[in-house]
PyMOL Python script that loads the backbone (N, CA, C, O; Angstrom):
from pymol import cmd

cmd.read_pdbstr("""\
ATOM      1  N   MET A   1     134.957 -87.696 190.495  1.00  0.00           N
ATOM      2  CA  MET A   1     133.975 -86.405 190.435  1.00  0.00           C
ATOM      3  C   MET A   1     132.994 -86.858 191.378  1.00  0.00           C
ATOM      4  O   MET A   1     132.680 -88.047 191.433  1.00  0.00           O
ATOM      5  N   GLN A   2     132.422 -85.869 192.223  1.00  0.00           N
ATOM      6  CA  GLN A   2     131.436 -86.018 193.205  1.00  0.00           C
ATOM      7  C   GLN A   2     130.346 -84.808 192.978  1.00  0.00           C
ATOM      8  O   GLN A   2     130.656 -83.639 193.203  1.00  0.00           O
ATOM      9  N   VAL A   3     129.090 -85.178 192.531  1.00  0.00           N
ATOM     10  CA  VAL A   3     128.046 -84.353 192.307  1.00  0.00           C
ATOM     11  C   VAL A   3     126.859 -84.912 193.137  1.00  0.00           C
ATOM     12  O   VAL A   3     126.453 -86.058 192.942  1.00  0.00           O
ATOM     13  N   TYR A   4     126.302 -84.081 194.076  1.00  0.00           N
ATOM     14  CA  TYR A   4     125.251 -84.801 194.952  1.00  0.00           C
ATOM     15  C   TYR A   4     124.182 -83.869 194.748  1.00  0.00           C
ATOM     16  O   TYR A   4     124.244 -82.697 194.375  1.00  0.00           O
ATOM     17  N   VAL A   5     122.969 -84.733 195.122  1.00  0.00           N
ATOM     18  CA  VAL A   5     121.534 -83.882 194.963  1.00  0.00           C
ATOM     19  C   VAL A   5     121.114 -84.527 196.249  1.00  0.00           C
ATOM     20  O   VAL A   5     121.632 -85.531 196.739  1.00  0.00           O
ATOM     21  N   GLU A   6     120.019 -83.769 196.786  1.00  0.00           N
ATOM     22  CA  GLU A   6     119.072 -84.232 197.992  1.00  0.00           C
ATOM     23  C   GLU A   6     117.703 -84.283 197.613  1.00  0.00           C
ATOM     24  O   GLU A   6     117.077 -83.301 197.213  1.00  0.00           O
ATOM     25  N   HIS A   7     117.209 -85.499 197.745  1.00  0.00           N
ATOM     26  CA  HIS A   7     115.814 -85.742 197.438  1.00  0.00           C
ATOM     27  C   HIS A   7     115.174 -86.338 198.448  1.00  0.00           C
ATOM     28  O   HIS A   7     115.567 -87.448 198.808  1.00  0.00           O
ATOM     29  N   ARG A   8     114.141 -85.756 199.054  1.00  0.00           N
ATOM     30  CA  ARG A   8     113.562 -86.310 200.220  1.00  0.00           C
ATOM     31  C   ARG A   8     114.251 -86.457 201.408  1.00  0.00           C
ATOM     32  O   ARG A   8     113.948 -87.244 202.305  1.00  0.00           O
ATOM     33  N   GLY A   9     115.252 -85.633 201.402  1.00  0.00           N
ATOM     34  CA  GLY A   9     116.295 -85.707 202.807  1.00  0.00           C
ATOM     35  C   GLY A   9     117.257 -86.705 202.541  1.00  0.00           C
ATOM     36  O   GLY A   9     118.061 -86.886 203.456  1.00  0.00           O
ATOM     37  N   ILE A  10     117.408 -87.505 201.382  1.00  0.00           N
ATOM     38  CA  ILE A  10     118.290 -88.503 201.114  1.00  0.00           C
ATOM     39  C   ILE A  10     119.342 -87.859 200.228  1.00  0.00           C
ATOM     40  O   ILE A  10     118.957 -87.238 199.237  1.00  0.00           O
ATOM     41  N   LYS A  11     120.589 -87.949 200.489  1.00  0.00           N
ATOM     42  CA  LYS A  11     121.791 -87.435 199.596  1.00  0.00           C
ATOM     43  C   LYS A  11     121.934 -88.586 198.681  1.00  0.00           C
ATOM     44  O   LYS A  11     121.993 -89.725 199.144  1.00  0.00           O
ATOM     45  N   ARG A  12     121.999 -88.342 197.317  1.00  0.00           N
ATOM     46  CA  ARG A  12     122.452 -89.189 196.379  1.00  0.00           C
ATOM     47  C   ARG A  12     123.235 -88.673 195.217  1.00  0.00           C
ATOM     48  O   ARG A  12     123.080 -87.485 194.934  1.00  0.00           O
ATOM     49  N   LYS A  13     124.044 -89.386 194.513  1.00  0.00           N
ATOM     50  CA  LYS A  13     124.918 -88.948 193.327  1.00  0.00           C
ATOM     51  C   LYS A  13     123.829 -88.454 192.235  1.00  0.00           C
ATOM     52  O   LYS A  13     122.741 -88.968 191.974  1.00  0.00           O
ATOM     53  N   ALA A  14     124.467 -87.251 191.649  1.00  0.00           N
ATOM     54  CA  ALA A  14     123.662 -86.638 190.522  1.00  0.00           C
ATOM     55  C   ALA A  14     124.471 -86.906 189.154  1.00  0.00           C
ATOM     56  O   ALA A  14     125.602 -87.389 189.106  1.00  0.00           O
ATOM     57  N   ARG A  15     123.747 -86.536 188.128  1.00  0.00           N
ATOM     58  CA  ARG A  15     124.288 -86.870 186.765  1.00  0.00           C
ATOM     59  C   ARG A  15     125.349 -85.897 186.625  1.00  0.00           C
ATOM     60  O   ARG A  15     126.451 -86.332 186.293  1.00  0.00           O
ATOM     61  N   GLY A  16     125.198 -84.556 186.836  1.00  0.00           N
ATOM     62  CA  GLY A  16     126.069 -83.633 186.511  1.00  0.00           C
ATOM     63  C   GLY A  16     125.757 -82.233 187.116  1.00  0.00           C
ATOM     64  O   GLY A  16     124.809 -82.087 187.887  1.00  0.00           O
ATOM     65  N   PHE A  17     126.556 -81.226 186.758  1.00  0.00           N
ATOM     66  CA  PHE A  17     126.509 -79.831 187.410  1.00  0.00           C
ATOM     67  C   PHE A  17     125.411 -79.101 186.646  1.00  0.00           C
ATOM     68  O   PHE A  17     125.220 -79.294 185.445  1.00  0.00           O
ATOM     69  N   THR A  18     124.655 -78.207 187.431  1.00  0.00           N
ATOM     70  CA  THR A  18     123.713 -77.221 186.828  1.00  0.00           C
ATOM     71  C   THR A  18     124.525 -75.983 186.354  1.00  0.00           C
ATOM     72  O   THR A  18     125.685 -75.746 186.689  1.00  0.00           O
ATOM     73  N   CYS A  19     123.683 -75.155 185.451  1.00  0.00           N
ATOM     74  CA  CYS A  19     124.183 -73.885 185.028  1.00  0.00           C
ATOM     75  C   CYS A  19     124.435 -73.073 186.370  1.00  0.00           C
ATOM     76  O   CYS A  19     125.535 -72.572 186.600  1.00  0.00           O
ATOM     77  N   LYS A  20     123.409 -72.973 187.206  1.00  0.00           N
ATOM     78  CA  LYS A  20     123.594 -72.281 188.458  1.00  0.00           C
ATOM     79  C   LYS A  20     124.911 -72.373 189.190  1.00  0.00           C
ATOM     80  O   LYS A  20     125.561 -71.393 189.553  1.00  0.00           O
ATOM     81  N   GLU A  21     125.266 -73.708 189.386  1.00  0.00           N
ATOM     82  CA  GLU A  21     126.181 -73.963 190.116  1.00  0.00           C
ATOM     83  C   GLU A  21     127.547 -73.702 189.348  1.00  0.00           C
ATOM     84  O   GLU A  21     128.564 -73.584 190.032  1.00  0.00           O
ATOM     85  N   ILE A  22     127.629 -73.606 188.000  1.00  0.00           N
ATOM     86  CA  ILE A  22     128.977 -73.254 187.139  1.00  0.00           C
ATOM     87  C   ILE A  22     128.898 -71.877 187.406  1.00  0.00           C
ATOM     88  O   ILE A  22     129.881 -71.402 187.975  1.00  0.00           O
ATOM     89  N   LYS A  23     127.865 -71.032 187.105  1.00  0.00           N
ATOM     90  CA  LYS A  23     127.984 -69.623 187.218  1.00  0.00           C
ATOM     91  C   LYS A  23     128.400 -69.045 188.517  1.00  0.00           C
ATOM     92  O   LYS A  23     129.151 -68.075 188.615  1.00  0.00           O
ATOM     93  N   GLU A  24     127.894 -69.667 189.474  1.00  0.00           N
ATOM     94  CA  GLU A  24     128.334 -69.360 190.928  1.00  0.00           C
ATOM     95  C   GLU A  24     129.723 -69.691 191.348  1.00  0.00           C
ATOM     96  O   GLU A  24     130.347 -69.032 192.180  1.00  0.00           O
ATOM     97  N   ALA A  25     130.181 -70.756 190.728  1.00  0.00           N
ATOM     98  CA  ALA A  25     131.721 -71.180 190.925  1.00  0.00           C
ATOM     99  C   ALA A  25     132.684 -70.108 190.238  1.00  0.00           C
ATOM    100  O   ALA A  25     133.834 -69.924 190.635  1.00  0.00           O
ATOM    101  N   GLY A  26     132.122 -69.432 189.196  1.00  0.00           N
ATOM    102  CA  GLY A  26     133.034 -68.453 188.448  1.00  0.00           C
ATOM    103  C   GLY A  26     133.719 -69.231 187.332  1.00  0.00           C
ATOM    104  O   GLY A  26     134.848 -68.923 186.950  1.00  0.00           O
ATOM    105  N   ILE A  27     133.111 -70.122 186.874  1.00  0.00           N
ATOM    106  CA  ILE A  27     133.882 -70.909 185.668  1.00  0.00           C
ATOM    107  C   ILE A  27     133.040 -70.483 184.493  1.00  0.00           C
ATOM    108  O   ILE A  27     131.814 -70.405 184.570  1.00  0.00           O
ATOM    109  N   THR A  28     133.797 -70.182 183.294  1.00  0.00           N
ATOM    110  CA  THR A  28     133.264 -69.940 182.115  1.00  0.00           C
ATOM    111  C   THR A  28     132.885 -71.249 181.404  1.00  0.00           C
ATOM    112  O   THR A  28     133.391 -72.323 181.730  1.00  0.00           O
ATOM    113  N   CYS A  29     131.994 -71.127 180.437  1.00  0.00           N
ATOM    114  CA  CYS A  29     131.601 -72.342 179.550  1.00  0.00           C
ATOM    115  C   CYS A  29     132.757 -72.957 178.826  1.00  0.00           C
ATOM    116  O   CYS A  29     132.838 -74.177 178.684  1.00  0.00           O
ATOM    117  N   GLN A  30     133.742 -72.037 178.322  1.00  0.00           N
ATOM    118  CA  GLN A  30     135.105 -72.626 177.852  1.00  0.00           C
ATOM    119  C   GLN A  30     135.829 -73.476 178.916  1.00  0.00           C
ATOM    120  O   GLN A  30     136.304 -74.573 178.625  1.00  0.00           O
ATOM    121  N   GLN A  31     135.895 -73.010 180.010  1.00  0.00           N
ATOM    122  CA  GLN A  31     136.712 -73.670 181.252  1.00  0.00           C
ATOM    123  C   GLN A  31     135.957 -74.941 181.497  1.00  0.00           C
ATOM    124  O   GLN A  31     136.619 -75.942 181.769  1.00  0.00           O
ATOM    125  N   PHE A  32     134.742 -75.017 181.437  1.00  0.00           N
ATOM    126  CA  PHE A  32     133.831 -75.967 181.936  1.00  0.00           C
ATOM    127  C   PHE A  32     133.948 -77.175 180.851  1.00  0.00           C
ATOM    128  O   PHE A  32     134.081 -78.343 181.217  1.00  0.00           O
ATOM    129  N   CYS A  33     133.893 -76.831 179.639  1.00  0.00           N
ATOM    130  CA  CYS A  33     134.231 -77.862 178.640  1.00  0.00           C
ATOM    131  C   CYS A  33     135.590 -78.406 178.568  1.00  0.00           C
ATOM    132  O   CYS A  33     135.770 -79.607 178.367  1.00  0.00           O
ATOM    133  N   ALA A  34     136.507 -77.618 178.716  1.00  0.00           N
ATOM    134  CA  ALA A  34     137.993 -78.019 178.887  1.00  0.00           C
ATOM    135  C   ALA A  34     138.185 -79.010 180.038  1.00  0.00           C
ATOM    136  O   ALA A  34     138.975 -79.932 179.835  1.00  0.00           O
ATOM    137  N   LEU A  35     137.528 -78.933 181.285  1.00  0.00           N
ATOM    138  CA  LEU A  35     137.545 -79.742 182.323  1.00  0.00           C
ATOM    139  C   LEU A  35     137.006 -80.911 182.103  1.00  0.00           C
ATOM    140  O   LEU A  35     137.352 -81.873 182.788  1.00  0.00           O
ATOM    141  N   LYS A  36     135.990 -81.039 181.030  1.00  0.00           N
ATOM    142  CA  LYS A  36     135.280 -82.228 180.547  1.00  0.00           C
ATOM    143  C   LYS A  36     134.395 -82.912 181.819  1.00  0.00           C
ATOM    144  O   LYS A  36     134.481 -84.082 182.193  1.00  0.00           O
ATOM    145  N   LEU A  37     133.671 -82.041 182.283  1.00  0.00           N
ATOM    146  CA  LEU A  37     132.689 -82.300 183.459  1.00  0.00           C
ATOM    147  C   LEU A  37     131.314 -82.446 182.971  1.00  0.00           C
ATOM    148  O   LEU A  37     130.872 -81.638 182.155  1.00  0.00           O
ATOM    149  N   PRO A  38     130.590 -83.442 183.423  1.00  0.00           N
ATOM    150  CA  PRO A  38     129.042 -83.680 182.853  1.00  0.00           C
ATOM    151  C   PRO A  38     128.328 -82.415 183.293  1.00  0.00           C
ATOM    152  O   PRO A  38     128.687 -81.567 184.110  1.00  0.00           O
ATOM    153  N   TRP A  39     127.290 -82.489 182.594  1.00  0.00           N
ATOM    154  CA  TRP A  39     126.274 -81.264 182.692  1.00  0.00           C
ATOM    155  C   TRP A  39     124.948 -81.712 182.766  1.00  0.00           C
ATOM    156  O   TRP A  39     124.642 -82.404 181.795  1.00  0.00           O
ATOM    157  N   ASP A  40     123.893 -81.519 183.748  1.00  0.00           N
ATOM    158  CA  ASP A  40     122.813 -81.968 183.841  1.00  0.00           C
ATOM    159  C   ASP A  40     121.784 -80.875 183.541  1.00  0.00           C
ATOM    160  O   ASP A  40     121.660 -79.932 184.322  1.00  0.00           O
ATOM    161  N   SER A  41     121.016 -80.976 182.393  1.00  0.00           N
ATOM    162  CA  SER A  41     120.155 -80.031 181.935  1.00  0.00           C
ATOM    163  C   SER A  41     118.846 -80.008 182.681  1.00  0.00           C
ATOM    164  O   SER A  41     118.182 -78.983 182.836  1.00  0.00           O
ATOM    165  N   ARG A  42     118.521 -81.178 183.126  1.00  0.00           N
ATOM    166  CA  ARG A  42     117.260 -81.360 183.881  1.00  0.00           C
ATOM    167  C   ARG A  42     117.334 -80.688 185.338  1.00  0.00           C
ATOM    168  O   ARG A  42     116.269 -80.215 185.735  1.00  0.00           O
ATOM    169  N   ARG A  43     118.317 -80.595 186.090  1.00  0.00           N
ATOM    170  CA  ARG A  43     118.265 -80.238 187.319  1.00  0.00           C
ATOM    171  C   ARG A  43     118.316 -78.545 187.304  1.00  0.00           C
ATOM    172  O   ARG A  43     118.986 -77.922 186.481  1.00  0.00           O
ATOM    173  N   LYS A  44     117.607 -77.998 188.207  1.00  0.00           N
ATOM    174  CA  LYS A  44     117.666 -76.546 188.170  1.00  0.00           C
ATOM    175  C   LYS A  44     118.164 -75.901 189.522  1.00  0.00           C
ATOM    176  O   LYS A  44     118.257 -74.691 189.730  1.00  0.00           O
ATOM    177  N   THR A  45     118.452 -76.860 190.359  1.00  0.00           N
ATOM    178  CA  THR A  45     118.983 -76.467 191.793  1.00  0.00           C
ATOM    179  C   THR A  45     120.478 -76.096 191.685  1.00  0.00           C
ATOM    180  O   THR A  45     121.145 -76.261 190.664  1.00  0.00           O
ATOM    181  N   ALA A  46     120.942 -75.571 192.861  1.00  0.00           N
ATOM    182  CA  ALA A  46     122.302 -75.257 193.054  1.00  0.00           C
ATOM    183  C   ALA A  46     122.770 -75.627 194.383  1.00  0.00           C
ATOM    184  O   ALA A  46     122.262 -74.954 195.279  1.00  0.00           O
ATOM    185  N   TYR A  47     123.656 -76.575 194.773  1.00  0.00           N
ATOM    186  CA  TYR A  47     123.850 -76.953 196.134  1.00  0.00           C
ATOM    187  C   TYR A  47     125.335 -76.347 196.488  1.00  0.00           C
ATOM    188  O   TYR A  47     126.160 -76.287 195.577  1.00  0.00           O
ATOM    189  N   LYS A  48     125.620 -75.974 197.583  1.00  0.00           N
ATOM    190  CA  LYS A  48     126.767 -75.409 198.175  1.00  0.00           C
ATOM    191  C   LYS A  48     128.037 -76.424 198.015  1.00  0.00           C
ATOM    192  O   LYS A  48     129.125 -76.041 197.586  1.00  0.00           O
ATOM    193  N   GLU A  49     127.790 -77.634 198.375  1.00  0.00           N
ATOM    194  CA  GLU A  49     128.789 -78.541 198.207  1.00  0.00           C
ATOM    195  C   GLU A  49     129.204 -78.792 196.750  1.00  0.00           C
ATOM    196  O   GLU A  49     130.341 -79.212 196.537  1.00  0.00           O
ATOM    197  N   ASN A  50     128.384 -78.570 195.764  1.00  0.00           N
ATOM    198  CA  ASN A  50     128.810 -78.706 194.453  1.00  0.00           C
ATOM    199  C   ASN A  50     129.472 -77.445 193.949  1.00  0.00           C
ATOM    200  O   ASN A  50     130.256 -77.465 193.000  1.00  0.00           O
ATOM    201  N   ILE A  51     129.193 -76.515 194.503  1.00  0.00           N
ATOM    202  CA  ILE A  51     129.808 -75.131 194.028  1.00  0.00           C
ATOM    203  C   ILE A  51     131.200 -75.072 194.662  1.00  0.00           C
ATOM    204  O   ILE A  51     132.121 -74.617 193.983  1.00  0.00           O
ATOM    205  N   GLU A  52     131.442 -75.527 196.004  1.00  0.00           N
ATOM    206  CA  GLU A  52     132.452 -75.519 196.619  1.00  0.00           C
ATOM    207  C   GLU A  52     133.510 -76.513 195.842  1.00  0.00           C
ATOM    208  O   GLU A  52     134.722 -76.313 195.917  1.00  0.00           O
ATOM    209  N   TYR A  53     132.957 -77.579 195.106  1.00  0.00           N
ATOM    210  CA  TYR A  53     133.814 -78.598 194.552  1.00  0.00           C
ATOM    211  C   TYR A  53     134.375 -77.945 193.207  1.00  0.00           C
ATOM    212  O   TYR A  53     135.524 -78.179 192.834  1.00  0.00           O
ATOM    213  N   LEU A  54     133.642 -77.243 192.610  1.00  0.00           N
ATOM    214  CA  LEU A  54     133.809 -76.688 191.345  1.00  0.00           C
ATOM    215  C   LEU A  54     135.157 -75.653 191.475  1.00  0.00           C
ATOM    216  O   LEU A  54     136.139 -75.535 190.741  1.00  0.00           O
ATOM    217  N   LYS A  55     134.763 -74.941 192.758  1.00  0.00           N
ATOM    218  CA  LYS A  55     135.767 -73.868 193.046  1.00  0.00           C
ATOM    219  C   LYS A  55     137.121 -74.389 193.262  1.00  0.00           C
ATOM    220  O   LYS A  55     138.107 -73.747 192.901  1.00  0.00           O
ATOM    221  N   LYS A  56     137.213 -75.677 193.913  1.00  0.00           N
ATOM    222  CA  LYS A  56     138.413 -76.229 194.224  1.00  0.00           C
ATOM    223  C   LYS A  56     139.232 -77.055 192.930  1.00  0.00           C
ATOM    224  O   LYS A  56     140.415 -77.394 192.962  1.00  0.00           O
ATOM    225  N   LEU A  57     138.454 -77.236 192.012  1.00  0.00           N
ATOM    226  CA  LEU A  57     139.164 -77.891 190.665  1.00  0.00           C
ATOM    227  C   LEU A  57     140.084 -76.822 190.094  1.00  0.00           C
ATOM    228  O   LEU A  57     139.774 -75.631 190.103  1.00  0.00           O
ATOM    229  N   GLU A  58     141.081 -77.228 189.659  1.00  0.00           N
ATOM    230  CA  GLU A  58     142.107 -76.510 189.045  1.00  0.00           C
ATOM    231  C   GLU A  58     141.539 -76.047 187.698  1.00  0.00           C
ATOM    232  O   GLU A  58     141.152 -76.829 186.829  1.00  0.00           O
ATOM    233  N   LYS A  59     141.521 -74.730 187.598  1.00  0.00           N
ATOM    234  CA  LYS A  59     141.173 -74.020 186.365  1.00  0.00           C
ATOM    235  C   LYS A  59     142.249 -74.258 185.291  1.00  0.00           C
ATOM    236  O   LYS A  59     143.423 -74.063 185.606  1.00  0.00           O
ATOM    237  N   PRO A  60     141.906 -74.708 183.908  1.00  0.00           N
ATOM    238  CA  PRO A  60     142.834 -74.814 183.055  1.00  0.00           C
ATOM    239  C   PRO A  60     143.447 -73.383 182.595  1.00  0.00           C
ATOM    240  O   PRO A  60     142.756 -72.364 182.583  1.00  0.00           O
ATOM    241  N   ALA A  61     144.810 -73.409 182.218  1.00  0.00           N
ATOM    242  CA  ALA A  61     145.647 -72.138 182.042  1.00  0.00           C
ATOM    243  C   ALA A  61     144.761 -71.750 180.705  1.00  0.00           C
ATOM    244  O   ALA A  61     144.398 -72.617 179.909  1.00  0.00           O
ATOM    245  N   GLU A  62     144.488 -70.508 180.567  1.00  0.00           N
ATOM    246  CA  GLU A  62     144.209 -69.938 179.144  1.00  0.00           C
ATOM    247  C   GLU A  62     145.282 -69.834 178.244  1.00  0.00           C
ATOM    248  O   GLU A  62     146.410 -69.447 178.551  1.00  0.00           O
ATOM    249  N   LYS A  63     144.848 -70.249 176.933  1.00  0.00           N
ATOM    250  CA  LYS A  63     145.954 -70.172 175.985  1.00  0.00           C
ATOM    251  C   LYS A  63     146.491 -68.606 175.695  1.00  0.00           C
ATOM    252  O   LYS A  63     145.763 -67.639 175.468  1.00  0.00           O
ATOM    253  N   LYS A  64     147.681 -68.609 175.750  1.00  0.00           N
ATOM    254  CA  LYS A  64     148.293 -67.320 175.289  1.00  0.00           C
ATOM    255  C   LYS A  64     148.557 -67.219 173.871  1.00  0.00           C
ATOM    256  O   LYS A  64     149.054 -68.146 173.231  1.00  0.00           O
ATOM    257  N   PRO A  65     148.229 -66.103 173.372  1.00  0.00           N
ATOM    258  CA  PRO A  65     148.538 -65.862 171.882  1.00  0.00           C
ATOM    259  C   PRO A  65     150.173 -65.978 171.503  1.00  0.00           C
ATOM    260  O   PRO A  65     150.966 -65.392 172.240  1.00  0.00           O
ATOM    261  N   LYS A  66     150.640 -66.688 170.423  1.00  0.00           N
ATOM    262  CA  LYS A  66     151.786 -66.849 170.258  1.00  0.00           C
ATOM    263  C   LYS A  66     152.473 -65.500 169.662  1.00  0.00           C
ATOM    264  O   LYS A  66     151.966 -64.861 168.741  1.00  0.00           O
ATOM    265  N   VAL A  67     153.567 -65.186 170.239  1.00  0.00           N
ATOM    266  CA  VAL A  67     154.321 -63.921 169.490  1.00  0.00           C
ATOM    267  C   VAL A  67     155.162 -64.216 168.490  1.00  0.00           C
ATOM    268  O   VAL A  67     156.151 -64.895 168.768  1.00  0.00           O
ATOM    269  N   THR A  68     154.970 -63.811 167.242  1.00  0.00           N
ATOM    270  CA  THR A  68     155.917 -63.953 166.082  1.00  0.00           C
ATOM    271  C   THR A  68     156.979 -63.048 166.131  1.00  0.00           C
ATOM    272  O   THR A  68     156.806 -61.900 166.542  1.00  0.00           O
ATOM    273  N   LYS A  69     158.043 -63.453 165.756  1.00  0.00           N
ATOM    274  CA  LYS A  69     159.240 -62.507 165.479  1.00  0.00           C
ATOM    275  C   LYS A  69     159.408 -62.132 164.243  1.00  0.00           C
ATOM    276  O   LYS A  69     159.240 -62.962 163.349  1.00  0.00           O
ATOM    277  N   LYS A  70     159.729 -60.966 163.978  1.00  0.00           N
ATOM    278  CA  LYS A  70     159.932 -60.587 162.528  1.00  0.00           C
ATOM    279  C   LYS A  70     161.326 -60.479 162.014  1.00  0.00           C
ATOM    280  O   LYS A  70     161.529 -60.173 160.839  1.00  0.00           O
TER     281      LYS A  70
END
""", "prot")
cmd.dss("prot")
cmd.show_as("cartoon", "prot")
cmd.util.cbc("prot")
cmd.orient("prot")
């Protein structure tokens, strides 16, 4: 996993993704939890690199309700 932040022009690894990055990538909270990715509550910024990385991740298939036969 690669999450990056820029501080004073220097790129470094971040602790996790922000809410803005998750929302802009189109991932729901349930999908984010299923992917078991770290979330950083302290950061408020959204970086294009992180959003693109989230979009590339394979979204887990949603569970389909079981059909019972009578």
